[in-house]
C-alpha positions in Angstrom: 36.7 -51.2 4.5 38.7 -54.3 5.1 40.0 -56.6 2.5 37.5 -59.1 3.4 34.7 -56.5 2.6 36.1 -55.6 -0.6 36.2 -59.4 -1.5 32.7 -59.7 -0.4 31.5 -57.0 -3.0 33.6 -58.6 -5.6 31.9 -61.9 -4.7 28.5 -60.4 -5.3 29.5 -59.3 -8.8 30.7 -62.6 -9.6 27.4 -64.2 -8.5 25.7 -61.7 -10.8 27.9 -62.7 -13.5 26.6 -66.3 -13.1 22.9 -65.1 -13.2 23.4 -62.8 -16.3 25.8 -64.9 -18.1 23.6 -64.9 -21.3 22.8 -61.3 -21.1 25.7 -59.4 -23.2 24.4 -56.1 -22.1 24.3 -56.6 -18.4 27.6 -58.4 -18.7 29.2 -55.0 -19.9 27.7 -53.4 -16.9 29.2 -55.9 -14.6 32.6 -55.7 -16.3 32.3 -52.0 -15.7 31.8 -52.7 -12.1 34.6 -55.0 -11.7 37.1 -52.9 -13.3 35.6 -49.9 -11.2 36.5 -52.0 -7.9 40.4 -52.7 -9.2 40.9 -49.0 -10.4 42.3 -46.0 -8.1 39.6 -43.4 -6.9 37.7 -41.7 -9.7 37.4 -38.2 -9.0 35.7 -35.9 -11.2 36.0 -32.1 -11.6 32.8 -30.3 -12.4 31.6 -26.7 -12.4 29.8 -24.0 -14.4 31.7 -22.8 -17.7 34.9 -20.9 -17.2 35.1 -22.0 -13.4 38.7 -23.1 -13.9 38.2 -27.1 -13.7 41.0 -27.8 -16.5 43.5 -25.3 -14.7 42.9 -27.2 -11.3 43.3 -30.5 -12.9 46.7 -29.2 -14.3 47.7 -28.2 -10.8 46.7 -31.4 -9.3 48.9 -33.3 -12.0 51.6 -31.0 -12.1 51.6 -30.9 -15.8 50.0 -28.8 -18.5 47.9 -31.6 -20.2 44.3 -30.7 -19.6 43.2 -28.3 -22.5 42.1 -25.0 -21.1 41.0 -23.2 -24.4 37.7 -23.3 -26.0 38.2 -26.0 -28.5 36.4 -29.2 -29.1 38.3 -31.2 -26.5 37.1 -29.1 -23.6 33.4 -30.1 -24.8 34.2 -33.7 -24.0 34.6 -35.7 -21.0 38.2 -36.7 -20.3 39.7 -39.4 -18.2 43.3 -38.9 -16.9 44.8 -42.1 -15.6 48.2 -43.4 -14.9 50.2 -45.1 -17.7 53.9 -46.3 -17.9 53.9 -44.4 -21.5 51.7 -41.3 -22.7 48.7 -42.7 -24.8 45.4 -41.0 -25.8 42.5 -42.8 -27.1 39.2 -41.3 -28.3 36.2 -43.4 -27.8 33.3 -42.8 -30.2 29.5 -43.1 -29.8 30.0 -45.2 -33.0 32.7 -47.2 -34.2 36.0 -48.4 -32.9 38.3 -46.5 -30.5 40.8 -44.2 -32.2 44.4 -43.6 -31.0 45.7 -40.0 -31.4 49.1 -38.8 -31.7 50.7 -37.4 -28.4 52.1 -33.9 -29.1 53.1 -31.1 -27.0 53.0 -27.5 -28.0 54.9 -24.9 -26.0 54.8 -27.3 -23.3 51.2 -28.0 -23.3 49.7 -31.3 -24.5 47.7 -30.6 -27.7 44.5 -32.5 -28.1 43.2 -32.3 -31.8 40.0 -34.2 -32.8 40.8 -33.3 -36.3 37.5 -33.5 -38.4 35.5 -35.0 -35.5 33.1 -33.0 -33.6 32.6 -33.2 -29.8 29.3 -34.8 -30.5 30.8 -37.7 -32.1 33.1 -38.4 -28.9 31.8 -40.5 -25.9 34.9 -39.6 -23.9 38.8 -39.3 -24.2 41.1 -41.7 -22.2 44.6 -40.0 -21.5 47.1 -42.3 -20.0 50.1 -40.2 -18.3 53.1 -41.3 -16.5 52.6 -39.0 -13.7 52.8 -40.1 -10.1 49.9 -38.2 -9.0 47.7 -40.3 -11.0 48.7 -43.7 -9.6 46.1 -43.2 -6.8 43.5 -41.1 -8.4 42.0 -41.2 -11.8 41.0 -37.5 -12.6 37.9 -36.7 -14.7 37.4 -33.5 -16.5 34.0 -32.5 -17.6 32.5 -29.9 -19.9 30.8 -27.1 -18.1 27.2 -27.1 -16.8 24.9 -24.3 -17.5 26.8 -23.7 -20.8 25.0 -21.7 -23.7 25.5 -25.1 -25.8 22.6 -27.2 -24.4 24.5 -30.4 -26.0 27.6 -29.6 -23.8 25.7 -29.1 -20.5 23.7 -32.5 -21.3 27.0 -34.4 -21.5 28.1 -33.5 -17.9 24.6 -34.0 -16.6 24.3 -37.5 -18.3 27.7 -38.4 -16.8 27.2 -37.3 -13.4 23.4 -37.9 -13.2 22.4 -40.8 -14.8 18.8 -41.8 -14.6 19.1 -45.5 -13.7 22.6 -46.3 -12.1 24.9 -44.7 -9.7 27.3 -42.1 -10.9 30.6 -42.9 -12.7 32.5 -40.8 -10.3 33.4 -42.0 -6.7 33.6 -38.5 -5.6 33.5 -34.8 -6.9 35.3 -31.6 -6.7 32.8 -28.9 -7.6 34.3 -25.4 -8.6 32.3 -22.4 -8.1 32.8 -18.7 -8.2 29.6 -17.6 -6.5 26.9 -20.0 -5.4 24.2 -20.0 -8.0 21.2 -22.0 -8.3 22.7 -24.2 -10.8 25.4 -25.0 -8.6 23.0 -26.1 -5.7 20.7 -27.9 -7.9 23.7 -30.0 -9.5 25.1 -30.9 -6.2 21.7 -31.8 -4.6 21.0 -34.2 -7.7 24.6 -35.6 -7.7 24.4 -36.4 -3.9 21.1 -38.5 -4.4 22.4 -40.1 -8.0 25.8 -40.9 -6.6 24.8 -42.8 -3.3 21.1 -43.8 -3.8 19.1 -43.9 -0.7 22.1 -43.2 1.5 22.7 -39.8 0.3 26.1 -40.0 0.9 28.3 -36.6 0.9 31.2 -37.0 -1.3 31.8 -33.7 -2.8 34.3 -30.9 -2.2 33.4 -27.4 -3.0 36.2 -25.2 -4.2 35.9 -21.5 -4.5 37.9 -21.1 -7.7 39.4 -18.2 -9.1 39.9 -16.9 -5.5 42.4 -14.4 -6.6 39.7 -12.4 -8.4 37.6 -12.0 -5.4 39.9 -9.3 -4.1 40.4 -7.6 -7.5 43.7 -9.5 -7.6 45.1 -7.6 -4.5 47.9 -9.5 -2.5 45.4 -9.9 0.2 42.6 -11.5 -2.3 43.1 -15.1 -0.9 42.3 -13.8 2.8 39.1 -12.3 1.6 38.1 -15.5 -0.3 38.9 -17.5 2.9 36.2 -15.5 4.7 33.7 -16.0 2.0 34.3 -19.8 2.1 34.1 -19.7 5.9 30.8 -18.1 5.6 29.6 -20.9 2.9 31.2 -23.5 5.1 29.3 -22.5 8.3 26.1 -20.8 7.1 25.3 -21.4 3.5 23.2 -24.0 1.9 26.6 -25.7 0.7 26.8 -27.2 4.3 24.6 -30.1 3.6 25.8 -30.6 0.0 29.8 -30.7 0.6 32.2 -31.8 3.2 34.1 -28.6 3.0 34.7 -25.3 1.0 38.1 -24.5 0.1 39.2 -21.2 -1.8 42.0 -21.9 -4.6 43.6 -19.8 -6.9 43.9 -22.2 -9.8 46.0 -20.2 -12.3 48.4 -19.5 -9.7 48.7 -23.2 -8.8 49.0 -24.2 -12.2 51.8 -21.7 -13.0 53.5 -22.6 -9.8 53.6 -26.3 -10.5 54.8 -25.5 -13.8 57.1 -22.8 -13.3 59.8 -22.3 -15.8 63.5 -20.7 -15.5 62.7 -18.0 -17.9 59.5 -17.1 -16.4 61.5 -16.9 -13.1 64.1 -14.8 -14.5 61.4 -12.5 -16.0 59.5 -12.2 -12.7 62.8 -11.5 -10.8 63.3 -8.7 -13.2 60.0 -7.1 -12.4 60.8 -7.7 -8.7 64.1 -5.8 -8.8 62.4 -2.8 -10.6 62.5 0.4 -8.4 59.3 0.7 -6.0 57.6 3.4 -7.9 58.1 2.0 -11.3 57.0 -1.6 -10.1 54.1 -0.2 -8.4 52.6 1.8 -11.4 53.5 -1.1 -13.6 51.3 -3.5 -11.4 48.2 -1.1 -10.9 46.3 -3.0 -13.8 46.5 -5.2 -16.7 46.4 -2.5 -19.0 49.3 -0.6 -17.4 51.1 -3.9 -17.0 50.9 -4.5 -20.8 51.8 -1.1 -21.8 55.2 -0.5 -23.7 57.8 1.1 -21.2 61.5 1.5 -21.5 61.8 1.5 -17.7 60.9 -2.2 -17.7 63.1 -4.7 -19.0 60.7 -7.5 -19.6 59.3 -7.3 -23.2 55.5 -6.6 -23.6 55.0 -10.1 -25.3 56.7 -11.9 -22.2 54.6 -9.7 -20.0 51.6 -11.0 -21.7 52.6 -14.4 -21.2 53.3 -13.9 -17.7 49.5 -12.9 -17.3 48.4 -15.8 -19.1 50.3 -18.2 -16.9 50.0 -16.3 -13.6 47.4 -13.8 -13.7 48.1 -10.2 -12.4 47.8 -11.5 -8.8 50.2 -14.3 -9.4 52.5 -11.7 -10.8 52.2 -9.1 -7.9 52.7 -12.1 -5.5 55.7 -13.5 -7.2 57.3 -10.2 -6.9 56.5 -10.0 -3.5 57.9 -13.3 -2.7 61.0 -12.9 -4.6 61.8 -9.7 -2.7 61.1 -11.5 0.7 63.7 -14.1 -0.1 62.6 -16.6 -2.8 66.0 -16.9 -4.3 65.5 -19.7 -6.9 62.6 -20.9 -9.2 62.1 -23.8 -7.0 61.7 -21.7 -4.0 59.3 -19.4 -5.6 57.4 -22.2 -6.8 57.0 -23.9 -3.3 55.9 -20.7 -2.1 53.5 -19.8 -4.6 51.8 -23.5 -4.0 51.6 -22.7 -0.5 49.5 -19.4 -0.9 47.5 -21.0 -3.9 45.4 -23.2 -1.6 46.2 -26.2 -3.8 47.9 -28.0 -0.7 44.6 -27.8 1.3 42.7 -29.5 -1.6 45.2 -32.2 -1.9 45.2 -32.7 2.0 41.4 -33.0 1.9 41.4 -35.3 -1.1 43.8 -37.7 0.6 42.0 -37.5 4.1 38.5 -37.7 3.1 38.2 -39.3 -0.2 41.5 -41.5 -0.8 41.1 -42.6 2.9 37.5 -43.8 1.8 38.1 -45.1 -1.6 36.9 -48.5 -1.2 33.8 -47.5 0.6 32.9 -45.0 -1.8 33.6 -47.4 -4.8 31.5 -50.3 -3.0 28.8 -47.9 -2.5 28.4 -47.2 -6.0 28.9 -50.8 -7.1 26.5 -51.9 -4.7 23.7 -49.5 -5.6 24.3 -50.2 -9.2 24.0 -53.9 -8.8 21.0 -53.5 -6.8 19.5 -51.6 -9.6 20.5 -54.1 -12.3 19.0 -56.9 -10.6 15.9 -55.0 -10.0 15.6 -53.9 -13.4 16.3 -57.5 -14.9 14.6 -59.9 -12.6 15.6 -63.5 -12.7 14.7 -66.7 -10.9 17.1 -67.1 -7.9 17.8 -63.1 -7.8 16.4 -63.0 -4.3 19.5 -64.4 -2.5 21.6 -61.9 -4.4 19.6 -59.0 -3.6 19.6 -60.1 0.0 23.4 -60.3 -0.1 23.6 -56.9 -1.4 21.3 -55.5 1.6 23.3 -57.5 4.1 26.7 -55.8 2.7 25.5 -52.4 2.9 24.3 -53.0 6.3 27.3 -54.6 7.6 29.9 -52.3 6.3 30.5 -49.6 8.9 32.2 -47.0 6.7 29.1 -46.9 4.5 27.1 -46.3 7.8 29.6 -43.5 8.8 28.9 -42.0 5.4 25.1 -42.3 5.6 25.4 -40.8 9.1 27.4 -38.0 8.3 25.0 -36.9 5.4 22.2 -37.4 7.5 23.6 -35.1 10.3 24.0 -32.3 7.4 20.5 -32.9 5.7 18.2 -33.7 8.5 17.0 -32.2 11.7 16.4 -34.1 15.0 18.7 -36.9 14.6 20.7 -35.8 17.4 20.7 -32.7 19.7 22.3 -29.5 18.0 25.0 -29.3 20.5 26.1 -33.0 19.9 26.1 -32.8 15.9 29.7 -31.4 15.8 31.3 -34.0 17.7 29.2 -36.7 16.1 30.6 -35.6 12.9 34.1 -35.2 13.8 34.1 -38.9 15.2 32.6 -40.4 12.0 35.4 -38.8 9.9 33.8 -35.5 9.1 37.1 -33.6 9.6 39.5 -36.5 8.6 39.6 -40.3 9.2 42.8 -40.6 11.2 42.3 -41.6 14.8 43.7 -38.4 16.5 41.4 -36.4 14.5 38.4 -38.4 15.3 39.0 -38.2 18.9 39.9 -34.4 19.0 43.2 -34.9 20.2 46.6 -32.8 19.2 49.2 -34.9 17.5 51.3 -34.7 20.6 48.6 -36.8 22.7 50.2 -39.9 24.4 48.7 -43.4 25.4 47.0 -42.2 28.5 45.1 -39.0 26.8 43.9 -41.2 24.1 42.8 -43.8 26.6 40.8 -41.4 28.7 39.3 -39.7 25.6 38.2 -43.1 24.2 36.5 -44.0 27.8 35.0 -40.6 27.9 33.4 -40.6 24.5 32.1 -44.1 25.0 30.5 -43.3 28.0 28.8 -40.3 26.9 27.4 -41.7 23.5 26.5 -45.0 25.2 24.4 -43.0 27.6 23.0 -40.8 24.8 21.9 -43.8 22.8 20.5 -45.7 25.7 18.4 -42.8 27.2 14.7 -43.5 27.4 14.1 -40.3 25.6 16.1 -41.3 22.6 14.3 -41.7 19.3 15.0 -44.8 17.1 16.8 -42.5 14.7 19.0 -41.1 17.6 19.6 -44.5 19.3 20.8 -45.7 15.5 23.0 -42.8 15.2 24.9 -43.3 18.6 25.2 -46.8 17.8 27.2 -45.8 14.6 29.2 -43.3 16.7 30.1 -45.7 19.2 31.2 -48.4 16.7 33.5 -45.4 15.2 35.0 -44.8 18.6 35.5 -48.6 19.3 37.3 -48.8 15.7 39.5 -46.0 16.9 40.5 -47.8 20.1 41.2 -50.9 18.1 43.3 -49.1 15.4 45.3 -47.5 18.3 45.8 -50.7 20.4 46.9 -52.5 17.2 49.6 -49.9 16.7 50.4 -50.1 20.5 49.4 -46.7 21.3 47.0 -47.8 24.1 45.7 -50.9 25.9 42.0 -51.3 25.1 39.3 -51.1 28.0 37.6 -54.3 28.7 34.2 -53.1 27.3 35.6 -52.0 23.9 35.0 -54.3 21.2 37.9 -54.4 18.7 37.3 -54.3 15.1 36.3 -57.9 13.8 35.7 -59.1 17.4 32.6 -60.5 18.8 29.8 -58.1 19.6 
């Protein structure tokens, strides 16, 4: 979205302020929308109990600040945002917010609600000086399908409010296997997050991927095959943009690897092959007392807690393959864990669309607010909201992307993969949309733009095209024109005479 589009959305919020200046409750909602537009992307992590949400969050931040035990704090909604100095604020359902002391125990942030129960807490706000939080606000949520109905309900109320869009701009949903609860949640989130447009703004993560192959060295390969099957053939295809396998515990351990842990792992790697293989057969064998192993049993138990048996096996293999320092080992473990794929996806699909995702939520919520609290003169505001939704091309792209994955008959089946790619289903950069390699030059780009424009214009203007097909083709053509405009602005190609540059006359 352009700055003018964002300014237009902010202008609609300001006009609503004038309309509801005498309604304190409405003004609080509008204040929240205004803050949402000014904040970084809000990315929430969700999933059933023990799916590994807090562990993945720690890996994304690069520090152990999200609690992973079964304490009261894991039953609350916790926001992690950037701040110059660490600060923890507990927002209660009743009463003023309360500041908590910032304490770390054994390198991990300690969150202690004291005598308060999770039922008394609305949410916890943690400000932390991490560069990874500058562009993204991360939100950790209690597990759904919990044995505690109240715990599950907190996540349900947060993600699936009945009369408003979701507070989250996008979601990373962690699952171990595809259950009915997972599919039901993602279906409901899609509807609530985007209203009638049914925007697809979720990433599915096959978490704890190292456990799929019984912690064998090739476990992640097995997990990748399963993820690929879900991605292509499963019900997740219509509910998530992608499915990525991740070994969360390995990623967290790698991002926070300590020198003492590296020294212990190196000792294990240096054992005689027979001794090492017997040691790594199982968790029970790994924790058994043995004079042949120079690492104490308590230290071995700590390694299991931090990396899992898969992580210990992989670390020993990587050290023997040439990882000579803790930094080198950490980098190799991160590459193996699947974390980089998740980060690349978040950057390419969510952060690149942050303004559009925020605007979609604000406009949908603003529309619901006005329709629920009718006032004289609100017709102009509703018309402005409708015009903004219709005029913002990125929102049309998101709607089309969702439609292609959830509806049949919009486009011929053979054309759907290309349409998804052009509107940003595989990434929003120009070359990815065009389906060209990074080595493509100006003539290659110009030829591909001309080819795609001719094909999609012809398809949209066909006498056999339905109204839905023609509308979808217009959106695809506008995306191609936007790519051509972007490349021309960067001096990569000279636009053809029939290409309408972004912002130019139609």
